[in-house]
Phi, psi and omega in degrees: 000143183296151178276168178307132184284120173262127183285164178298158186302328183281352185238102181298144176294142180303144179245169177286157177298149185286139174288149179277346186255171178158174181251349186231108183297323181289325175295321177295323178299317179295321177298315180296318179297316179296318180296319177297310183296319180295320179294316181300313181295318180299316181297314181295327180295334178298324183284354169299338184284355178271132188275339183202169182294332181298335178292336177283329193252351177256133184294137172291319175220154186292341186277351186234163173291161171292166188292339177300326177299311185289333175297322179270332188302316184293332176284317179296331180303316179301312184294316182296321180285321177295323176294315181298327180277356182071026184264343171228159186252347187221141177280166176270316180205105184304316186295312181294320184289336174279316184293326188248028183280320192234129178278197184240129169238087187300142181286327183209169182290344181255011173293138178231120176267106183258010179296138178254130182245144173271077185297148173298159175290163179297323178297319178297320181292321178294320177296317179298313180300322178297319179294318180294318180302314180298318181297315183292320178300316179296322180297314180300321183290336187242351185293150172298138182215116171236156183247147358284157175290133178226185185304330185275351186282140172304329179295333178296322179296320178296314178298324177300316179294320180296310182292328175297318179293327178290329172298314183286340170304317182283311183294327177291326178295328177291320178294320176301321180295340182259002175282157173302144184303326183289349180266356183234164180212137178298149179231142182297333179272007171230068187274138174281153178294132181274353187265127179194150172263119183270354180252121182303324186291341183270357181284131180298142181284139176287156175214161181265139178238134181288141178233126179290145176290160180192168175271128181248127178248123179258162176130126185293127179231354183278179187255049176235164177300141176220150173281159188300329183288351181273344185265154186113194181221151173204125179247130183229131173271109183268126178281158178305144179208176175241146181228148178294137183297324182238163168297152176296126183271169173303322181293317181294320180291331179300329178300320177294315180298313183294334179278007180079026184300327180284339181265345186267111184299340185298333187269359186243135174281181186300316179295318180297319178297319179300315179294313183299317182291323180291317184273344184058035182293140176234352179195170181305145189296333182269358172279140176232157183109196184243137176293341176288345178230064190300329182292344181249016174297150180233167181237128176280122172262193184295318185233008182202166171251141179228158173305142189306118173275093190295340181263008172274158179292138175292146180241115187218170172272176186293329180294320178290319180298318180292323178296318176302316182296321178295319177297316181296322178297319179292322181293322188258344185074017180245158183278071181281133178202175173284151180287156169280167177301319181294322178295318177298318180298325177294320174298319184296341179298341179291345176253129183274121170063190182238000189252090181253152173292320177221137182306124182276021180196180185275075176210176181062023182052031182279345186234293184218168174260048177191175171291176178212176182304145184288349177250021182280320186241102175282136178223096189069222179283347188249175172242145172054045170298327170231146174091176184077285170222157172298157181240120179293146173242182173265355194269119172291140180290144176208167176285144173286165180299127184094006180305135175227139179283134172285126188297337181275349179215063188287350179247022176286309186257318192302323178294342181270355180275056186238008182077000184248356179249120186254142184290139169246145187228154167097337178081162178240185181301335183254008177285128180225174175058225183302330183299334184275355186277150177302325185282349186294146181221095179248145182218149177224162172298150191291341178269000187283143176257129175227180168284074189227138173226220182194156161243151182250160180229160167251112194211152174269359181299135174238115182291131176285133175289116182244136173222089188231062176287172172291129180293123181246353174301121190298323181290316179297315180299319181295320178289322176300317180291322178297318186269332186234352184283185181292159174281133182254136175056033176075010181273127183295151176306128188296311182299316180294319180298318180294319180292322177300318178292318181301320183289340175281343188261350181215142175262348180278123187236042178277270183250142177229147177239125173253099186259131192080042190286345184054237184270008161098008185299313181296326178299316179295322178293321178297327182291348172290335192240336186250150181292327184214135181228136171248125173254122185233137175211152179291332185273117176295330180295317177297317182295322177301319179296313181299319179295322179297321178293324179295335179280004178082009182276150172289152173230134184244144179211165177246144172245143182285133175268293173200139181057235180267003180277138182227164172242139181265131181229160183219139177229153172206151188301322185298338177295342182247017181071024180248152182203204185296329180300315179286318183299326182291344181269356188251138169243113176268138180210153174277139180197158181253117182295343178261007178211058184286137179273139178300143179237149181293323185249142181268180183247144173274341178211135171235125176249120177237095184255134178051043187244309194297332179273011175239011182258145177286333180226072184298327180293320178296320177303314182296323178294315183290319185289332179301318181291343185264359182256133178294155173301129184088353179285163188243138174247124175250125177241123175232139182192147171275359178058049179267079183286127180223138183292341178291341177253317187231120174307141188300328180292346179258000177299135178283324182210194185071026183225174172254131180243118185055038177083355182251146180294134177236114178275162178296322179298319178296320180295320178296319178302318181291314186289329186260354188301323185292325187251345187229155166245140179279123189252004176204151176293147176304144177224153179272134176234111182279155170211158182234130175246126181275129174259311174220182181298338183233016178222125183224148170263119175254114188235148175240112177270152173260131179252127174239148187232130187227136176249132182284137180287000000 
């Protein structure tokens, strides 16, 4: 077996990520400088594998930029983040820093970026990188530094740039692997593993090992740099399951291929079928040769093709891995699937911590610049719990409870919280820095190729289909902020204020109706006091949001700052002292306030806030709602009386008009309309509320609240 790989003298061996803590700030400064320099040199050495300039400027795949972009991108990242943080005053090159600021996260496998860029020359890019390196080195040497390093520290920005470059070390190596062979060249400091079984029959058979269930708690607590999606908490009770001892090998996956797995629609979900049909895939993308001559199949590595190493882990996208599992389940009669993130974390418990003297697996570039046999690195009862290749899961990435966006990189995680980016765990041979940590949480689209394979489990776990992007619909976001956001200018939350008043007006706490409930804040507040609450709104979109909150899920939305700039926010019921007890008392439903359906049971309280001046037939609403209120029940009406013809035909306005030449206010009209069935039990009162439009524009409104008890 090959010995530990020592890199060439010009290429420092990868080191562990720097700790945020310490007793000596100047020693930490030296560590940061060394970590930066080592990362910079390592990244540039990867591009030694390109044989000519055309390899920089021709796309490896249509879905990504050419490699010249990524060569410059990691350098521009430092300048753009230091500028955003106000830590430097001048750019190095405006044009390059604008052109190479943002990468590509293609929405689908058939996206085509046909934009043409006037990329800088390679000489210009090397000169630019040299200038940036000098600037960052000088910055590290002179920046204020106190320990521990935290989000507010200038050193955090430097670590962000370092770990960002280490991510692109890996993703760029995948693009190099997809270039034509004549455009790349092997390098002695990027050596492939020489060990492989070339005979399928000699590959050790995989087997299942039982894993006891346990409670798994997620959330970064160690003293290393982390991306924002790693912070927060999530506790999962994992049921007992079985896991494959080894990663699925090329030989094991070949059984699926040979059985016609790529041609059989039964093993592919809708997304998988779309990808397979578009690409016409018949075997893993890094396999070359003909399936008609399986003994001569070859494997594309980063800079060369080799005879198929049947005992190396197969490298596929998540759609292919999931299709294999469905086939395997049918073959074995067992519930074979990819593991959840929590199941993988439970397996990972067999390895203690992240601080090893020598990497106990094929990662951190400690061994080779390729995969290796799946039975090479034992880790507890299993092999390759970490390292060799990334391992696909079933779990779409999402923020943990308490997730907060880092303001300097607000689009690192949030665009991936869309249910379409699935977590990969464990790292590959080229994973370094933050990627090697247990707490790391990286995700890619399911059709995406990385140095990624899989281990399978037999499990009863069923992944919940989640689609929880940040809400960008301006009306929904505005109402979420109005009902659940911070109080502005000392004005109390409107929904809570109305419910507090309502509870002073009635002792009957049976059924309550919050009509025009929008995203449901007042309904939840009513559920603190009433046995049963109905929240009703005309907008199905609002009701969907309220229902999601009742399930205990976080809800994320964006608020406009100025222009195209936004702030990311998150709400959950527990932030307001609300939980399942209150949620279980509420029934949210879509309904039309001008076409209310008769109900068998009446209400002890009806709250109609900011509603009557938005109805096409407000008088009909008052007639219908009267029949739905119990004798002795209370009706609360609050409104700023903003009558507009776009909502209510003028002939249906209750007030704000002249009647027989005399002014008629809405309050006067309500007294007239409700007099037969209600008595007014409190003087009208003003209840203010504030709606945020942008960071510097707010609507400050004063609604009038009237309170009526049914006779």
